[in-house]
PQR file of N, CA, C, O and H, with PARSE charges and radii, in Angstrom:
ATOM      1  N   MET A   1     -35.286  15.565   2.868 -0.4000 1.5000
ATOM      2  CA  MET A   1     -34.634  15.372   1.601 -0.0000 2.0000
ATOM      3  C   MET A   1     -33.431  16.292   1.451  0.5500 1.7000
ATOM      4  O   MET A   1     -32.452  15.937   0.794 -0.5500 1.4000
ATOM      5  N   LYS A   2     -33.499  17.458   2.051 -0.4000 1.5000
ATOM      6  CA  LYS A   2     -32.380  18.397   1.950 -0.0000 2.0000
ATOM      7  C   LYS A   2     -31.125  17.807   2.589  0.5500 1.7000
ATOM      8  O   LYS A   2     -30.015  17.970   2.083 -0.5500 1.4000
ATOM      9  H   LYS A   2     -34.294  17.747   2.584  0.4000 1.0000
ATOM     10  N   PHE A   3     -31.326  17.120   3.706 -0.4000 1.5000
ATOM     11  CA  PHE A   3     -30.195  16.504   4.401 -0.0000 2.0000
ATOM     12  C   PHE A   3     -29.525  15.450   3.518  0.5500 1.7000
ATOM     13  O   PHE A   3     -28.299  15.411   3.412 -0.5500 1.4000
ATOM     14  H   PHE A   3     -32.228  16.988   4.117  0.4000 1.0000
ATOM     15  N   ILE A   4     -30.327  14.603   2.892 -0.4000 1.5000
ATOM     16  CA  ILE A   4     -29.781  13.532   2.051 -0.0000 2.0000
ATOM     17  C   ILE A   4     -29.040  14.123   0.864  0.5500 1.7000
ATOM     18  O   ILE A   4     -27.973  13.630   0.498 -0.5500 1.4000
ATOM     19  H   ILE A   4     -31.323  14.634   2.978  0.4000 1.0000
ATOM     20  N   LYS A   5     -29.588  15.175   0.253 -0.4000 1.5000
ATOM     21  CA  LYS A   5     -28.910  15.822  -0.872 -0.0000 2.0000
ATOM     22  C   LYS A   5     -27.582  16.422  -0.443  0.5500 1.7000
ATOM     23  O   LYS A   5     -26.598  16.348  -1.178 -0.5500 1.4000
ATOM     24  H   LYS A   5     -30.454  15.575   0.551  0.4000 1.0000
ATOM     25  N   SER A   6     -27.548  17.014   0.739 -0.4000 1.5000
ATOM     26  CA  SER A   6     -26.292  17.605   1.206 -0.0000 2.0000
ATOM     27  C   SER A   6     -25.269  16.519   1.545  0.5500 1.7000
ATOM     28  O   SER A   6     -24.072  16.707   1.330 -0.5500 1.4000
ATOM     29  H   SER A   6     -28.348  17.074   1.337  0.4000 1.0000
ATOM     30  N   VAL A   7     -25.736  15.386   2.073 -0.4000 1.5000
ATOM     31  CA  VAL A   7     -24.830  14.274   2.357 -0.0000 2.0000
ATOM     32  C   VAL A   7     -24.246  13.736   1.058  0.5500 1.7000
ATOM     33  O   VAL A   7     -23.042  13.492   0.982 -0.5500 1.4000
ATOM     34  H   VAL A   7     -26.708  15.234   2.248  0.4000 1.0000
ATOM     35  N   LEU A   8     -25.069  13.547   0.045 -0.4000 1.5000
ATOM     36  CA  LEU A   8     -24.585  13.060  -1.244 -0.0000 2.0000
ATOM     37  C   LEU A   8     -23.586  14.036  -1.869  0.5500 1.7000
ATOM     38  O   LEU A   8     -22.592  13.616  -2.461 -0.5500 1.4000
ATOM     39  H   LEU A   8     -26.047  13.746   0.107  0.4000 1.0000
ATOM     40  N   ALA A   9     -23.852  15.334  -1.737 -0.4000 1.5000
ATOM     41  CA  ALA A   9     -22.933  16.333  -2.272 -0.0000 2.0000
ATOM     42  C   ALA A   9     -21.590  16.266  -1.553  0.5500 1.7000
ATOM     43  O   ALA A   9     -20.542  16.386  -2.187 -0.5500 1.4000
ATOM     44  H   ALA A   9     -24.660  15.675  -1.256  0.4000 1.0000
ATOM     45  N   GLU A  10     -21.614  16.077  -0.249 -0.4000 1.5000
ATOM     46  CA  GLU A  10     -20.367  15.963   0.520 -0.0000 2.0000
ATOM     47  C   GLU A  10     -19.614  14.686   0.157  0.5500 1.7000
ATOM     48  O   GLU A  10     -18.387  14.697   0.051 -0.5500 1.4000
ATOM     49  H   GLU A  10     -22.465  15.979   0.266  0.4000 1.0000
ATOM     50  N   MET A  11     -20.338  13.596  -0.031 -0.4000 1.5000
ATOM     51  CA  MET A  11     -19.696  12.326  -0.368 -0.0000 2.0000
ATOM     52  C   MET A  11     -18.981  12.394  -1.718  0.5500 1.7000
ATOM     53  O   MET A  11     -17.983  11.703  -1.924 -0.5500 1.4000
ATOM     54  H   MET A  11     -21.335  13.587   0.055  0.4000 1.0000
ATOM     55  N   LYS A  12     -19.479  13.218  -2.631 -0.4000 1.5000
ATOM     56  CA  LYS A  12     -18.815  13.381  -3.925 -0.0000 2.0000
ATOM     57  C   LYS A  12     -17.495  14.128  -3.791  0.5500 1.7000
ATOM     58  O   LYS A  12     -16.622  13.999  -4.649 -0.5500 1.4000
ATOM     59  H   LYS A  12     -20.289  13.779  -2.464  0.4000 1.0000
ATOM     60  N   GLN A  13     -17.341  14.899  -2.736 -0.4000 1.5000
ATOM     61  CA  GLN A  13     -16.118  15.669  -2.521 -0.0000 2.0000
ATOM     62  C   GLN A  13     -15.042  14.880  -1.780  0.5500 1.7000
ATOM     63  O   GLN A  13     -13.891  15.311  -1.714 -0.5500 1.4000
ATOM     64  H   GLN A  13     -18.050  15.003  -2.039  0.4000 1.0000
ATOM     65  N   VAL A  14     -15.404  13.744  -1.233 -0.4000 1.5000
ATOM     66  CA  VAL A  14     -14.463  12.934  -0.463 -0.0000 2.0000
ATOM     67  C   VAL A  14     -13.429  12.327  -1.403  0.5500 1.7000
ATOM     68  O   VAL A  14     -13.769  11.818  -2.471 -0.5500 1.4000
ATOM     69  H   VAL A  14     -16.339  13.393  -1.287  0.4000 1.0000
ATOM     70  N   THR A  15     -12.168  12.385  -0.998 -0.4000 1.5000
ATOM     71  CA  THR A  15     -11.127  11.693  -1.763 -0.0000 2.0000
ATOM     72  C   THR A  15     -10.842  10.370  -1.066  0.5500 1.7000
ATOM     73  O   THR A  15     -10.305  10.344   0.042 -0.5500 1.4000
ATOM     74  H   THR A  15     -11.891  12.798  -0.130  0.4000 1.0000
ATOM     75  N   TRP A  16     -11.202   9.286  -1.716 -0.4000 1.5000
ATOM     76  CA  TRP A  16     -11.052   7.965  -1.141 -0.0000 2.0000
ATOM     77  C   TRP A  16      -9.637   7.461  -1.365  0.5500 1.7000
ATOM     78  O   TRP A  16      -9.034   7.762  -2.395 -0.5500 1.4000
ATOM     79  H   TRP A  16     -11.638   9.307  -2.616  0.4000 1.0000
ATOM     80  N   PRO A  17      -9.093   6.694  -0.417 -0.5600 1.5000
ATOM     81  CA  PRO A  17      -7.730   6.176  -0.584  0.2800 2.0000
ATOM     82  C   PRO A  17      -7.680   5.110  -1.675  0.5500 1.7000
ATOM     83  O   PRO A  17      -8.663   4.420  -1.946 -0.5500 1.4000
ATOM     84  N   THR A  18      -6.508   4.998  -2.289 -0.4000 1.5000
ATOM     85  CA  THR A  18      -6.314   3.945  -3.281 -0.0000 2.0000
ATOM     86  C   THR A  18      -6.127   2.614  -2.544  0.5500 1.7000
ATOM     87  O   THR A  18      -5.950   2.588  -1.326 -0.5500 1.4000
ATOM     88  H   THR A  18      -5.710   5.558  -2.069  0.4000 1.0000
ATOM     89  N   LYS A  19      -6.168   1.514  -3.297 -0.4000 1.5000
ATOM     90  CA  LYS A  19      -5.969   0.202  -2.670 -0.0000 2.0000
ATOM     91  C   LYS A  19      -4.593   0.119  -2.028  0.5500 1.7000
ATOM     92  O   LYS A  19      -4.428  -0.462  -0.955 -0.5500 1.4000
ATOM     93  H   LYS A  19      -6.311   1.536  -4.287  0.4000 1.0000
ATOM     94  N   ARG A  20      -3.602   0.709  -2.701 -0.4000 1.5000
ATOM     95  CA  ARG A  20      -2.236   0.680  -2.163 -0.0000 2.0000
ATOM     96  C   ARG A  20      -2.146   1.445  -0.842  0.5500 1.7000
ATOM     97  O   ARG A  20      -1.528   0.961   0.107 -0.5500 1.4000
ATOM     98  H   ARG A  20      -3.736   1.181  -3.573  0.4000 1.0000
ATOM     99  N   GLN A  21      -2.754   2.632  -0.768 -0.4000 1.5000
ATOM    100  CA  GLN A  21      -2.747   3.421   0.467 -0.0000 2.0000
ATOM    101  C   GLN A  21      -3.498   2.698   1.576  0.5500 1.7000
ATOM    102  O   GLN A  21      -3.056   2.669   2.725 -0.5500 1.4000
ATOM    103  H   GLN A  21      -3.255   3.025  -1.539  0.4000 1.0000
ATOM    104  N   LEU A  22      -4.633   2.119   1.219 -0.4000 1.5000
ATOM    105  CA  LEU A  22      -5.447   1.411   2.205 -0.0000 2.0000
ATOM    106  C   LEU A  22      -4.695   0.218   2.770  0.5500 1.7000
ATOM    107  O   LEU A  22      -4.725  -0.024   3.977 -0.5500 1.4000
ATOM    108  H   LEU A  22      -4.991   2.143   0.286  0.4000 1.0000
ATOM    109  N   ARG A  23      -4.016  -0.531   1.900 -0.4000 1.5000
ATOM    110  CA  ARG A  23      -3.230  -1.688   2.337 -0.0000 2.0000
ATOM    111  C   ARG A  23      -2.098  -1.252   3.263  0.5500 1.7000
ATOM    112  O   ARG A  23      -1.863  -1.868   4.303 -0.5500 1.4000
ATOM    113  H   ARG A  23      -3.991  -0.334   0.920  0.4000 1.0000
ATOM    114  N   ARG A  24      -1.392  -0.174   2.874 -0.4000 1.5000
ATOM    115  CA  ARG A  24      -0.282   0.319   3.685 -0.0000 2.0000
ATOM    116  C   ARG A  24      -0.765   0.784   5.056  0.5500 1.7000
ATOM    117  O   ARG A  24      -0.169   0.451   6.081 -0.5500 1.4000
ATOM    118  H   ARG A  24      -1.583   0.326   2.029  0.4000 1.0000
ATOM    119  N   ASP A  25      -1.842   1.553   5.065 -0.4000 1.5000
ATOM    120  CA  ASP A  25      -2.368   2.056   6.338 -0.0000 2.0000
ATOM    121  C   ASP A  25      -2.862   0.922   7.226  0.5500 1.7000
ATOM    122  O   ASP A  25      -2.686   0.962   8.444 -0.5500 1.4000
ATOM    123  H   ASP A  25      -2.326   1.824   4.233  0.4000 1.0000
ATOM    124  N   THR A  26      -3.478  -0.088   6.621 -0.4000 1.5000
ATOM    125  CA  THR A  26      -3.943  -1.241   7.383 -0.0000 2.0000
ATOM    126  C   THR A  26      -2.777  -1.980   8.013  0.5500 1.7000
ATOM    127  O   THR A  26      -2.844  -2.382   9.174 -0.5500 1.4000
ATOM    128  H   THR A  26      -3.621  -0.121   5.632  0.4000 1.0000
ATOM    129  N   LEU A  27      -1.702  -2.159   7.242 -0.4000 1.5000
ATOM    130  CA  LEU A  27      -0.518  -2.831   7.784 -0.0000 2.0000
ATOM    131  C   LEU A  27       0.103  -2.023   8.921  0.5500 1.7000
ATOM    132  O   LEU A  27       0.581  -2.601   9.897 -0.5500 1.4000
ATOM    133  H   LEU A  27      -1.648  -1.832   6.299  0.4000 1.0000
ATOM    134  N   VAL A  28       0.103  -0.708   8.808 -0.4000 1.5000
ATOM    135  CA  VAL A  28       0.643   0.128   9.886 -0.0000 2.0000
ATOM    136  C   VAL A  28      -0.173  -0.061  11.159  0.5500 1.7000
ATOM    137  O   VAL A  28       0.391  -0.162  12.249 -0.5500 1.4000
ATOM    138  H   VAL A  28      -0.286  -0.239   8.016  0.4000 1.0000
ATOM    139  N   VAL A  29      -1.486  -0.108  11.031 -0.4000 1.5000
ATOM    140  CA  VAL A  29      -2.350  -0.307  12.204 -0.0000 2.0000
ATOM    141  C   VAL A  29      -2.103  -1.679  12.830  0.5500 1.7000
ATOM    142  O   VAL A  29      -2.020  -1.799  14.052 -0.5500 1.4000
ATOM    143  H   VAL A  29      -1.945  -0.026  10.146  0.4000 1.0000
ATOM    144  N   ILE A  30      -1.987  -2.709  12.000 -0.4000 1.5000
ATOM    145  CA  ILE A  30      -1.748  -4.061  12.521 -0.0000 2.0000
ATOM    146  C   ILE A  30      -0.389  -4.145  13.204  0.5500 1.7000
ATOM    147  O   ILE A  30      -0.273  -4.707  14.294 -0.5500 1.4000
ATOM    148  H   ILE A  30      -2.055  -2.613  11.007  0.4000 1.0000
ATOM    149  N   GLU A  31       0.642  -3.586  12.567 -0.4000 1.5000
ATOM    150  CA  GLU A  31       1.980  -3.608  13.166 -0.0000 2.0000
ATOM    151  C   GLU A  31       2.009  -2.850  14.484  0.5500 1.7000
ATOM    152  O   GLU A  31       2.608  -3.314  15.454 -0.5500 1.4000
ATOM    153  H   GLU A  31       0.548  -3.130  11.683  0.4000 1.0000
ATOM    154  N   THR A  32       1.370  -1.691  14.527 -0.4000 1.5000
ATOM    155  CA  THR A  32       1.333  -0.899  15.755 -0.0000 2.0000
ATOM    156  C   THR A  32       0.598  -1.654  16.861  0.5500 1.7000
ATOM    157  O   THR A  32       1.022  -1.633  18.016 -0.5500 1.4000
ATOM    158  H   THR A  32       0.883  -1.314  13.739  0.4000 1.0000
ATOM    159  N   SER A  33      -0.486  -2.311  16.515 -0.4000 1.5000
ATOM    160  CA  SER A  33      -1.238  -3.094  17.508 -0.0000 2.0000
ATOM    161  C   SER A  33      -0.391  -4.226  18.069  0.5500 1.7000
ATOM    162  O   SER A  33      -0.408  -4.481  19.273 -0.5500 1.4000
ATOM    163  H   SER A  33      -0.831  -2.329  15.576  0.4000 1.0000
ATOM    164  N   ILE A  34       0.351  -4.907  17.195 -0.4000 1.5000
ATOM    165  CA  ILE A  34       1.212  -6.000  17.654 -0.0000 2.0000
ATOM    166  C   ILE A  34       2.318  -5.473  18.560  0.5500 1.7000
ATOM    167  O   ILE A  34       2.625  -6.080  19.586 -0.5500 1.4000
ATOM    168  H   ILE A  34       0.365  -4.700  16.217  0.4000 1.0000
ATOM    169  N   ILE A  35       2.916  -4.348  18.184 -0.4000 1.5000
ATOM    170  CA  ILE A  35       3.984  -3.761  19.003 -0.0000 2.0000
ATOM    171  C   ILE A  35       3.459  -3.395  20.384  0.5500 1.7000
ATOM    172  O   ILE A  35       4.103  -3.688  21.392 -0.5500 1.4000
ATOM    173  H   ILE A  35       2.667  -3.855  17.350  0.4000 1.0000
ATOM    174  N   PHE A  36       2.283  -2.751  20.436 -0.4000 1.5000
ATOM    175  CA  PHE A  36       1.723  -2.369  21.732 -0.0000 2.0000
ATOM    176  C   PHE A  36       1.343  -3.603  22.549  0.5500 1.7000
ATOM    177  O   PHE A  36       1.540  -3.622  23.765 -0.5500 1.4000
ATOM    178  H   PHE A  36       1.760  -2.513  19.617  0.4000 1.0000
ATOM    179  N   ALA A  37       0.805  -4.629  21.899 -0.4000 1.5000
ATOM    180  CA  ALA A  37       0.444  -5.853  22.621 -0.0000 2.0000
ATOM    181  C   ALA A  37       1.687  -6.490  23.239  0.5500 1.7000
ATOM    182  O   ALA A  37       1.663  -6.909  24.397 -0.5500 1.4000
ATOM    183  H   ALA A  37       0.645  -4.614  20.912  0.4000 1.0000
ATOM    184  N   LEU A  38       2.767  -6.563  22.469 -0.4000 1.5000
ATOM    185  CA  LEU A  38       4.012  -7.120  23.007 -0.0000 2.0000
ATOM    186  C   LEU A  38       4.558  -6.267  24.150  0.5500 1.7000
ATOM    187  O   LEU A  38       5.022  -6.793  25.162 -0.5500 1.4000
ATOM    188  H   LEU A  38       2.786  -6.223  21.529  0.4000 1.0000
ATOM    189  N   MET A  39       4.498  -4.954  23.981 -0.4000 1.5000
ATOM    190  CA  MET A  39       4.995  -4.053  25.020 -0.0000 2.0000
ATOM    191  C   MET A  39       4.203  -4.233  26.320  0.5500 1.7000
ATOM    192  O   MET A  39       4.783  -4.306  27.403 -0.5500 1.4000
ATOM    193  H   MET A  39       4.121  -4.526  23.160  0.4000 1.0000
ATOM    194  N   PHE A  40       2.867  -4.303  26.200 -0.4000 1.5000
ATOM    195  CA  PHE A  40       2.044  -4.497  27.396 -0.0000 2.0000
ATOM    196  C   PHE A  40       2.285  -5.863  28.018  0.5500 1.7000
ATOM    197  O   PHE A  40       2.286  -5.990  29.242 -0.5500 1.4000
ATOM    198  H   PHE A  40       2.396  -4.243  25.320  0.4000 1.0000
ATOM    199  N   PHE A  41       2.489  -6.885  27.197 -0.4000 1.5000
ATOM    200  CA  PHE A  41       2.775  -8.223  27.718 -0.0000 2.0000
ATOM    201  C   PHE A  41       4.082  -8.213  28.514  0.5500 1.7000
ATOM    202  O   PHE A  41       4.145  -8.762  29.614 -0.5500 1.4000
ATOM    203  H   PHE A  41       2.488  -6.781  26.202  0.4000 1.0000
ATOM    204  N   ILE A  42       5.108  -7.597  27.964 -0.4000 1.5000
ATOM    205  CA  ILE A  42       6.402  -7.533  28.649 -0.0000 2.0000
ATOM    206  C   ILE A  42       6.286  -6.749  29.948  0.5500 1.7000
ATOM    207  O   ILE A  42       6.804  -7.175  30.980 -0.5500 1.4000
ATOM    208  H   ILE A  42       5.056  -7.152  27.070  0.4000 1.0000
ATOM    209  N   MET A  43       5.607  -5.604  29.904 -0.4000 1.5000
ATOM    210  CA  MET A  43       5.444  -4.791  31.111 -0.0000 2.0000
ATOM    211  C   MET A  43       4.624  -5.538  32.160  0.5500 1.7000
ATOM    212  O   MET A  43       4.955  -5.492  33.344 -0.5500 1.4000
ATOM    213  H   MET A  43       5.186  -5.258  29.066  0.4000 1.0000
ATOM    214  N   ASP A  44       3.566  -6.222  31.745 -0.4000 1.5000
ATOM    215  CA  ASP A  44       2.718  -6.965  32.676 -0.0000 2.0000
ATOM    216  C   ASP A  44       3.497  -8.103  33.324  0.5500 1.7000
ATOM    217  O   ASP A  44       3.383  -8.333  34.527 -0.5500 1.4000
ATOM    218  H   ASP A  44       3.297  -6.260  30.782  0.4000 1.0000
ATOM    219  N   THR A  45       4.285  -8.811  32.529 -0.4000 1.5000
ATOM    220  CA  THR A  45       5.091  -9.911  33.055 -0.0000 2.0000
ATOM    221  C   THR A  45       6.119  -9.392  34.058  0.5500 1.7000
ATOM    222  O   THR A  45       6.336 -10.004  35.104 -0.5500 1.4000
ATOM    223  H   THR A  45       4.378  -8.624  31.551  0.4000 1.0000
ATOM    224  N   ALA A  46       6.744  -8.273  33.738 -0.4000 1.5000
ATOM    225  CA  ALA A  46       7.735  -7.694  34.645 -0.0000 2.0000
ATOM    226  C   ALA A  46       7.090  -7.256  35.961  0.5500 1.7000
ATOM    227  O   ALA A  46       7.648  -7.494  37.032 -0.5500 1.4000
ATOM    228  H   ALA A  46       6.567  -7.776  32.889  0.4000 1.0000
ATOM    229  N   ILE A  47       5.945  -6.633  35.889 -0.4000 1.5000
ATOM    230  CA  ILE A  47       5.255  -6.175  37.106 -0.0000 2.0000
ATOM    231  C   ILE A  47       4.811  -7.378  37.942  0.5500 1.7000
ATOM    232  O   ILE A  47       4.924  -7.348  39.167 -0.5500 1.4000
ATOM    233  H   ILE A  47       5.492  -6.440  35.019  0.4000 1.0000
ATOM    234  N   GLN A  48       4.313  -8.426  37.302 -0.4000 1.5000
ATOM    235  CA  GLN A  48       3.915  -9.625  38.029 -0.0000 2.0000
ATOM    236  C   GLN A  48       5.124 -10.243  38.743  0.5500 1.7000
ATOM    237  O   GLN A  48       5.024 -10.675  39.892 -0.5500 1.4000
ATOM    238  H   GLN A  48       4.221  -8.450  36.307  0.4000 1.0000
ATOM    239  N   SER A  49       6.251 -10.278  38.056 -0.4000 1.5000
ATOM    240  CA  SER A  49       7.462 -10.833  38.661 -0.0000 2.0000
ATOM    241  C   SER A  49       7.909 -10.001  39.862  0.5500 1.7000
ATOM    242  O   SER A  49       8.313 -10.551  40.886 -0.5500 1.4000
ATOM    243  H   SER A  49       6.332  -9.927  37.123  0.4000 1.0000
ATOM    244  N   LEU A  50       7.836  -8.700  39.735 -0.4000 1.5000
ATOM    245  CA  LEU A  50       8.211  -7.822  40.852 -0.0000 2.0000
ATOM    246  C   LEU A  50       7.295  -8.042  42.048  0.5500 1.7000
ATOM    247  O   LEU A  50       7.765  -8.148  43.181 -0.5500 1.4000
ATOM    248  H   LEU A  50       7.507  -8.253  38.903  0.4000 1.0000
ATOM    249  N   PHE A  51       5.994  -8.112  41.803 -0.4000 1.5000
ATOM    250  CA  PHE A  51       5.063  -8.348  42.898 -0.0000 2.0000
ATOM    251  C   PHE A  51       5.287  -9.717  43.522  0.5500 1.7000
ATOM    252  O   PHE A  51       5.184  -9.861  44.740 -0.5500 1.4000
ATOM    253  H   PHE A  51       5.612  -8.027  40.883  0.4000 1.0000
ATOM    254  N   ALA A  52       5.585 -10.705  42.728 -0.4000 1.5000
ATOM    255  CA  ALA A  52       5.849 -12.043  43.256 -0.0000 2.0000
ATOM    256  C   ALA A  52       7.077 -12.031  44.162  0.5500 1.7000
ATOM    257  O   ALA A  52       7.093 -12.679  45.209 -0.5500 1.4000
ATOM    258  H   ALA A  52       5.669 -10.589  41.739  0.4000 1.0000
ATOM    259  N   LEU A  53       8.119 -11.279  43.743 -0.4000 1.5000
ATOM    260  CA  LEU A  53       9.322 -11.189  44.588 -0.0000 2.0000
ATOM    261  C   LEU A  53       9.044 -10.420  45.881  0.5500 1.7000
ATOM    262  O   LEU A  53       9.523 -10.806  46.948 -0.5500 1.4000
ATOM    263  H   LEU A  53       8.105 -10.753  42.893  0.4000 1.0000
ATOM    264  N   VAL A  54       8.284  -9.350  45.791 -0.4000 1.5000
ATOM    265  CA  VAL A  54       7.991  -8.525  46.972 -0.0000 2.0000
ATOM    266  C   VAL A  54       7.094  -9.278  47.951  0.5500 1.7000
ATOM    267  O   VAL A  54       7.306  -9.207  49.162 -0.5500 1.4000
ATOM    268  H   VAL A  54       7.895  -9.037  44.925  0.4000 1.0000
ATOM    269  N   LEU A  55       6.123  -9.980  47.454 -0.4000 1.5000
ATOM    270  CA  LEU A  55       5.160 -10.655  48.333 -0.0000 2.0000
ATOM    271  C   LEU A  55       5.660 -12.012  48.820  0.5500 1.7000
ATOM    272  O   LEU A  55       5.032 -12.622  49.684 -0.5500 1.4000
ATOM    273  H   LEU A  55       5.951 -10.038  46.471  0.4000 1.0000
ATOM    274  N   LYS A  56       6.740 -12.477  48.300 -0.4000 1.5000
ATOM    275  CA  LYS A  56       7.288 -13.774  48.695 -0.0000 2.0000
ATOM    276  C   LYS A  56       7.924 -13.718  50.017  0.5500 1.7000
ATOM    277  O   LYS A  56       8.436 -14.728  50.499 -0.5500 1.4000
ATOM    278  H   LYS A  56       7.251 -11.981  47.598  0.4000 1.0000
TER
END
């Protein structure tokens, strides 16, 4: 029971993000994921093309 009481006490001290902050942070994560996915796609395509030219 001591553990649960201490967890509840800690949870009361947490400052939760507002809806606006949460939305902004979520969009940043999604945008960053898309940017990295595109970057990896471009790099992968370039490497495949190089290997195709070398092995041809």
